[in-house]
C-alpha angles and dihedrals in degrees: 000000000000091000088052091058093045090053093043089050092050093047092049090051091047088052094049089049093049090049089050092049089051096048088046089056092048089049090049090050091054091049090051088052088054089244089136095165093058092044090053093052089048095052092046089052090058091048090052089057089061095249105134131177139156088243091056094050092045094052091046091053089051090052093052088048093055088054089049094243097142099176093057092041093053091042094054091042090056090047087056094051091051087065100036108016092179101056103128093198095055091045091051097050090042090058091045090051091048092055089062095054123099101234119074114194127175114221124233109254116255127223118265089245091055090046091052094050091045090050095048096042090052090065090076139020119256090258092051090051089051093050088045090054092046093049092050090048090054093048088050092052093047094052093042087058089047090050092055094043093047120102098187114085090213092056091044090058091047094050096043089049092053093043091049093050092045087052093051091046090048091051090046095048091046091050088052092048090049090048092052090046095050091048088055095045101041101041114071114189140171139183123239111240102188135062126243094012110180116234112200136196093241139023091261129103088224093050118110119275111239100182145329131250129202139207118302100022113136115223133182114235122235129170125335135216125186106311093342126096124196113229133197121204127215091257090055097259115146132203146143126255137168111281092225092065097067134053118219118235 
């Protein structure tokens, strides 16, 4: 009976995946026919089913970009990069979309170490780095066993060298996975979805307006108070705006 339920559950998942694939293909066809509104609705329907992928967010971002909805385009490109940070197509389209936004904010320079980690971790997704770490750990364990069982000194040196290299690579890939995970968890961002949003010095509607933000601008989130949200710009500037003017990533 238990095996029957396992098989039934597997078939249900396969059916959902097949339906999702079919819906994704239909959405892509609508996009190819330049029916962007239909494509957007189809992609959103897939998301509502709980089927998420970098490709889905990327295509949805492209559809919004074609409709000149920069805020939604940038939002979904950013969502795609959360899943696959190293996707060059997403990065390229995101940069193109950003050039068309009103706000031009210079980012605070990052350290060489952070740049190195961001560059390397972008090669693979978080899940891929985790699997790579597990694979090297298994190789390390296998060759360590062969090292202890080997009689020949030459074989011992070879097995020890491979196991040591595998151990180092396992630690390195685990570190990259952990760095990518901490980046995702620690940094809370949002996209501005309205033009000429007033950013105030304090979370008070009577407070002085320091500057304005426009659609498509990415902000880091700080603390919140009532219906106000503190935001931090890429150049380090801080301020408070109404929470309903942004959409959290």
